[in-house]
Each structure stands twice: as C-alpha cells, then as structure tokens.
N, C-alpha and C positions, 0 to 999 in steps of 0.2 A: 504494500500500500504506500510505502515511502516513495517508491519509484513513480507512482501515479501522481502524488503531490508534487514531485519535482517536475513532472511533465506539465502540470498546471502552471507552475511558476515560469517555466521556459516559454510556454505559450503566451502568457501575459506579457513577458518581457519582449517577445517578438512583436506583439501587438503594439507595444509602446515604441519600439524602434522604428517600425514602419510609419507610425503616425508622426513621429518627429522628423524623419529624414526623407520620406518619399513624397510623390505628388499627391494631390488630393484623391485622385482615382485609385492610385496604387495604395495609398494609405487606407482608403475605404475597403478595398479588396483584402488587404492584409489584415485589417481589423476584423473583418467578417470571418476570415479563415482562422485567425487566432482565437476569436470568440467561440467558434464552432469546436475547435480543438480543445479549448479549455472546458467547454460545456461537456464534451464527451469524456474528458479525463475525470471531471468531477463526478459524472454519473457512474463511470466505471469504478472509481474509488469508493463511492457510496455503496454500490452493489457489493463490492468485495468486503467492505466493512460489515455490512449487514449479514453477509454469508458467514464471515468469521464469527460474529457475535452469536448467530444462530447455532453454528456448530459447537461453540463453547458452551452455550446454554443446554444444548441437547446432551453433550458429554457429561455436564454436571448433573443433569436430571437422571441420566442413566446410572452414574456412579451412586447417586443418592438412593435410587431404586434398588440397586444391587446391595448397598449397605443395609437397607431396610429388610430386604429378603433374607440376608445372612443373619440379621438380628432375630427375625421371626423364626428361622430354622433353629437357631441356637436355643431360643426360648422354648420351643416345642420339644426339643430333645431333652432339655433339662427337666421340664415338667413331667415327662414320662418316666423318669428314673425314680419311681417310688412304688410301693405296694401297701395297700391298706388291709389290715388283718383284724379279725374278730374271733371271739371265743364261741364255739358251736357246741350245743348239747343235743345229742341224738337220744330220744326216748325209745324205750322198748317196754311200754307200760300196758300190760294186758288188763290191769284193773281199770284203767281209764280208757282202754282201747285207743291208745295214742302212740303213734310210731313215727313221729315227725321230728325235724330238727328245729330247735329254737336257737336264735342268734342274739348275742349280746349287743346292747346299744353302745357299749364301750368299744372303742376302735383305736388302733395305733397305726400311724403312718411310718413305714420303715423305709429309710433312704440310705442307711449305712449300717455297718456292724455295730452291735451294742446290746444292752439289756433293755427289755420291754416288759410291760405288765398289762394283763387283761382281766376283767372281772365280769362274771355273769351273776346277776341278782334276780331271784324269782319275783321280788316285789316290783321290779320295773321292767324286766325283760321277757316275761312270759306273754305270749300272744293271747288274744281273745279266744282263738281256737283251742289253745292248750287249757286255758282256764275253764272254758265251757265243757271241755272233755273231763275235767276234774283234776288236772295236774296242779299240784300245790307246792312241790318241792323238787329237790335234786335226787330223787330215788327212781329205781327201775330204769336204768340207763344202759344204752349200748356203748356209748363213747362220749367223751368230752375232748375236743381237739381245737386247734387253731387253723383257720381256713382263710383263703383269699376272698375278700368280700366282693371284689369286682366279678369274680367267677360265680359266687353265690347269687348275686343279683342279676346275672345274665348279661352284663355289659361286656364281659370278656370270656373267651373260650378257654384260655390258659393264662398262667401267670407270666409277667414280663421278666422272667429270670432265667439265667443259665445255670446258676448254682445258688444254694442257700442251705446252710447247716443250722441246726437248732439244738440247744441244751436246756433241760429243765433245771431251774435254780431253786424254785420254791412253789409249793402248792398249799394254799390255806383255805380251809372250809370253816365258815362261821368263826373265824378267829383262831382256829386250831391248825397248826402246821402239820402236814402229813410228811412222813419220811420218804424222800426221793430214793428210789432203788437203782436208778440208772441215770447218772449225770454225764454220760458221754455225749459228745456231739454226734448227730446223725443227720442225714439229708432230710430236709423238709419238703422236698419235691417228689411227687409221685411220678411214675413212668409216663403219665399223660401230660406232664408239664405243669401240674397245678400244685400250688403251695397248700399242702394238706398234711398236718403232722400226725394224724391217726390216733394220737394219745395226748396227754398223759394218762387218760383213763380209757381203757378199751377192753370190752368183754370178749373179743375174738382173739386178738393177738397178745393180750396181756397189758397190764398197766405199768406205768413208770413210778408208781407210788404204792406205799403200803396203806392198809386201812380200808380196803374194798372187800366185799363179800358177795359171792354169787347168790342171786335171788331167783334164778331160773336159767333156762338155756340162753346163753349170751345176754344175760341181764345182771347188772351190778348195782349194789347199794353201798352206801357208806356204812361201815360196820358199827361205829360208835356214835352215830347221829341219826336218830329216827326221822328227823324233819329238817334236813340241811337246806339252807336257803341261799347261801352265797358262796361262790368259789372264786378265788383270785390266783391266777397263774403267772409266775414270773419266769422269764426265759431269756436266753442270750442267743442272738443271731450272729453267725460268723460265716466267712467264705461267701459273702453276698456279692453276686455279680449279675448285673442287669443285661438284657439282650441289647 
C-alpha cells in the first residue's frame, strides 16, 4: 500500500509540473491525466486497505472461534471425569412380598482416589412402594452395595471408568460398628463395565463384615439388631482411572 501512496504523490507532482511549465492546453491535458492517475491510485489503495482490514478481521474472528471451541472441548472433558455413587439395599422380604432395590438419597461424587462415606436411613430413604408393602427396617436382605447412580437411573449404560478399586474401612449400623472381615482392595467394576461393589453385605457371595445371620435362602438379617434403621459405609477408592 506504501507503493500506491507514492504513486499518488508522483502523480500530483507531475500535475503541478505541467501546470507550471507547459502551455495552457498541455497543462490542461497533463492535469487531467495526473488527476485520473491519482484518482485510480487512491481507489486502488483504498481497495487494498479494505481487503487487508477484512482479512485481518476474518483471521481474528477465526482465531477467537477456535479458542472458544478449544475452551468448550476442555470444559466438557473435565466435566465428564466424575462418577456419582449411592448406597443400594436389595430386599428379599417374603413377609412383605418385597424384592426390590431401595437407593439412598445420600450421594458422593468421586473424581479422585480417596475415602468416601454413604448412608442409607429407613426414615428418609424408603420409597412409598416399600412402605406400602410393609418394609420398616434393614432386615430380610439380599445385599447392600455401592452402585453407579447414572446407570441406576438409566442415563448411562456403563460407568465412565477403566479401573477402580475399593476397600471397606468401616460399616456402622445404628451407631454400632461391625467388624470388617476383608479390608483388601478389590475391583469395583463388574465385567459389564458398571461400578457395582456387590457387598459389603451379600447373601450369595458372602459379606465383608461380621454380625449377619441367615434368615432364609439368600436372605440376611443383622444378628444383634431386630429393627436396624440406619447403615453408614465408609470406603476408600484407589486405582481410579476414567475413560
């Protein structure tokens, strides 16, 4: 564009020279030619300036859009790196004819290795269906286990994890701590890719705590508590890796 401006200056200079030195006809002709050249140079310079400005604006807009896209992608990826867990109680209650799973309102969001705690309380967590059937406590159980809530509510088919290990640290029922019989880490993922711990209480595969008694085929009761209402499970997650 600097060359275009120089051309304008030379054209104007030429116009002035002819006007000062030449005849009136020659001067008029030279003036017209110089004016035309100057006008063309100005137009070309203006067009080039507008084109450059448009290109720069487009480039800036593209860069801004790219930055925004990258930021959005990063945010989405970070938001997905978590799993929400709840305590599940599966009943095998022939007295109440109830064989469904009740889920705690208490929930933990796991984003990293560490210790977590979940509580199921009959006073707040039993559904209307369970109450109507006659369920009043934590007796006549198939299992109590920790489960991926997104899979439970149907929003996901599997857990967003490659690996996850779990260890039972403490199990407390109505304020009384039960002895943990197996405090080793184990995988919390089933073969179907779902975070499902299967215990600490399980009438099929065995429980990870003492104090349970069989009350029927694949039915467990708490031995020293006829009307258990509340259970709190403390556990540690290790080897956590998201997909």
